[in-house]
C-alpha positions, 0 to 999 in steps of 0.5 A: 165700474173698473174691473180687475182680473185675479188668477186662481179659484174663489176661496170659501170665505169669498175674500181675495187679494188684489196686488201689484200694479192693480192695487196701486191703481185702485188706491192711487188712480181710482182713489178707492177705499174700504166700502167701495165697489168694483168688479173682479173677474175670476175663472172667466166670470165677472163678480160684484165685489166690495173693498174690505181692506186697503193697506199695501194690497187691496182685499175684496169680498166677492159678491154676486155673479154679474152673469153677463156673456161677453165672449165670442161664441167661438174661441178664435186664436190668431197666429201672426207671422212676426211683423215689423215695428210695433204692429203686434202691439196694435194687433194684440190690443185691438184683437183683444177688444174684438174677442180674440181668445189667444195669440200665437206669434210665429217666425214665418219664412218672409218675416223680416223681424227676428227675435232672440230669446231675451227679446222674445221673453220681454216682448211677450210679457209686454204683449200680455200686459197690453192684452190684460189692459185691453180686456179690462177696458172692453169689459171682457171676462177672459184675458187672451193668452199670448203664447211664446214665439213659435217656429212654423213647424211648431205652428203646424204641430199646434194646428192639430189641436183646433177644430178648424184652421183657416189661412188668410191668403192674399193670392185668394183675393186676386182670384175670380173664383176666390173662396169668400170668408163668408163661406168659410164662416158658414162651416164653423157653426159646429166648431168651437176652437178656430185657428186663423193664420196670417202672414207677415208683410211679405205674406206666406211663402209657397212652401208654407202654403203647401205645408198648410194645405197638406195639414188640411187648412182652409184658404180664404180671401178677406174680400177683394182687397189686399189688407195690411198684416195688422188689419187682416186679423181685425177684419176676420174677428169683426166678421166672426162677431157679425156672423155669430153674435 
């Protein structure tokens, strides 16, 4: 059954409006009308709902809480150094399906791509739409927030608000005594919010490594192989799901 995310709190009369593209999708694509059922997600909870009005907007009456727990037990924020092309689109879509809580794109020292303010606003809006559609498709109850582009300094400042900060560092993969990701995960059982940082195609610079170590971040390899910038976040989320779900 199709689900739709609605912002805000559930009113006393239990009736809420679905507007914009979602309303068009219900009427034109799904061809649903008064009396038909669908799923509405509000305040990170999924509810059975029934259409009570289908004019320009679609009004639905909220029913019973479906009570399903589908979110990762850990709130995992992915921080990605700006990659080339449409790789961030892929990361957003697939990481949302795998349970990502939020995404923080940042301008790394070795990022080839640079976003101006106009491009950034448009791109973030597109990524937020991709995250919403992926959350609907994967039957989640939370749409990951796509944060605006951060500088590396802003990322460092933001890191202080997480219970744990992990850096996926390709140089660790080359070491005989590398820190295995499985070992890092064992230390997360009493943590709630986790920030995992991934570099762009060129990796994280030595200056950035030094700053992250000074900030107390943990460094880890994601296995003995070097993963692409768009593959590494998906590996990490899959491993977290295996460990905690």
